[in-house]
Residue, then its C-alpha position, 0 to 999 in steps of 0.5 A: x644578503x644578511x650577515x650571520x651573527x654569533x647569536x644566530x649561529x649559536x641558535x642554529x647549532x643548539x637547535x641541531x644538537x637538541x634535534x639530534x638528542x630528541x631523535x636519538x633518545x626518542x627513537x631508542x626509547x620507543x624502539x626498546x618498548x616495541x614488542x618482538x615479532x617471533x615469527x615474521x612472515x618473511x626472512x629478510x636475508x632471503x631477498x636478493x637483487x638480480x638481473x634477468x639475462x634471458x627469457x626462456x618461455x612465456x605462455x598462458x596456462x591452459x587451465x586456471x587452477x585454484x590459485x588463479x594462475x593464468x600465465x607462466x614465465x621461465x627466465x634466467x637471472x644472475x644474482x647481483x650481490x650477497x652470498x649467491x653473487x654471480x650465480x645464474x639461476x632459472x626462475x619459473x614465475x607463475x602469475x595470477x591476475x593481480x601479479x600479472x598487472x604488477x610484475x608482467x612482462x619481464x624482459x632481459x636486463x630488468x633489475x629485479x628482487x627475488x625471494x629464495x624459498x626452501x622446502x627441505x632440500x628443494x629451493x625455489x626462487x620467486x620474483x617479488x618486485x622490480x628494483x626501484x631503489x636507485x631510481x628513487x635515490x636519483x629522484x631524491x638527489x635531484x629534488x635536494x639539488x634543485x632545492x639547494x640551488x634555488x633556495x641556497x641556505x634556506x633550501x639547505x635548511x629546509x632539507x635538514x628540517x625535512x630529514x629530521x621530520x622524516x626521521x621523527x615519523x619513521x623512527x619515533x612515531x611509528x615505534x611509539x604506535x607499535x609500543x602502544x604508547x599514548x599516540x595522541x600525545x606523541x603525535x602532537x608532541x612531534x608536531x610541535x617539535x617539527x614546527x619549532x625545528x623547521x621555523x627556527x632553522x628557516x627564520x631563526x629565533x625571531x618574533x616571526x618564528x614565535x607567531x608562526x609556531x604558535x599559529x601552526x600549533x593552534x591550527x593543528x590542535x583545532x584540527x586534532x580536537x575536531x577529528x577526535x570529537x567527530x570520531x566519537x560522534x560518528x562512532x568510527x572504529x578505525x577499520x577502513x581497508x584490508x590493511x587495517x584488518x591485518x592489523x586487527x589480526x595482529x592485535x594479540x601480539x601487537x595491540x594497535x589503536x586503529x582510531x589513534x592511527x586515524x587521528x594521526x592521519x589527520x594531524x600529520x596530513x594537515x601539518x604541512x599545509x597549516x605550517x605553510x599558512x601560518x608562516x606565510x601570514x607571519x612573514x607577510x605581516x612582518x614585512x608590512x610592519x617593517x615597511x609601515x611602522x605606523x600601522x596599528x595592531x588592529x590593522x595588522x590583524x585585518x591584513x593577516x586575515x585578508x592575506x589568509x583568505x587568499x591562502x586558505x582557498x588554495x590550501x583547502x583545495x590542496x588538502x581535499x584534492x590530496x585525500x580525493x586522490x588517495x581514495x580514487x581507486x576505492x571510489x571507482x570500485x564503489x561506483x563500478x559495483x553500484x553501491x547505494x548512495x545512502x550506503x556510500x554516504x554512511x561508509x566509514x571510509x568515505x566518512x574518514x576521508x571527508x573528516x580528515x579533509x574538513x578537519x585539516x581545512x578548519x585547522x588552516x582556517x583557525x591558524x589564520x586569526x591565531x597567527x595574526x593575533x599573536x603577531x599583532x600582540x608581539x608587535x604591540x609589545x615591541x612598540x611599548x618597549x620602544x616607547x619606554 
């Protein structure tokens, strides 16, 4: 086990402090630039946790009305917390074909979320979701525990870097999008910040970290350039689904660059895989150089490319399969409704998924030689200093 020296500890502390400052000031700045939504669709204070205590009735409706109601369930529930805590209420829930798939059936003991709706002096309650928060926290806790048990200090550091990464995306990048900032530069800046943070926490300020960081950023920059160029070449609008249409409807209040969101999807989607490849190559080459001190820089580069070829196949599959998995419901709909092949091939949604997968894979491809070249260059510099 390697002993930690004062320099390593100091670098670790400085990295954490700088990350905290970036997180705080970045979030504060972009949050302050966000537009205010004057009439939100929902009042967050009207959502209440509850538990179903009894199902009074459950029957299909005799006539389907204009709202598509196909089933009606009446149940009793007790509010779990808040100003209505311990109050038992009766809920008449009407299900459409969509909500029937999402929320039916309801059973005694189900932990649910209700929304309170006021119509003058009348009050109605509606079931909007099941409570999943506790299960998610349990799953996250299990993940963190196992990472730390198996990874020990490096596992702990990976959790710390993951925490900063998630914070940067949700509290810096997303507010920057809503603030109509230059999200192309912001997203690349976050990529560089996340890569530096992760590699320093895992490897310290070493040649391996420098090579991995530069290789990763080089690969991501390549993916970003390809994505930007092909969005222009294919005249992509950024309107890929119903969610994007809703964003267009909010354009007067919140101007959002839809093409920029597509660009960010490429960058963020490829980041994890490119980080993996660049650090794997840098780490493997470091071990080779330690155990084979007579190896030449040319041989280092060849070894890096050979290692990268094996990694590249699995990482490219990872990216492409991830995008196919996310697009599977849409692909099924296209097949079911028998859309013409030429129309499918020219669909912006399909084009965007292919572009993201290919751009990310090319980012991996270019990260390999960049990392190998930088590692060899750093190794050559070390040899020169040793000779002197």
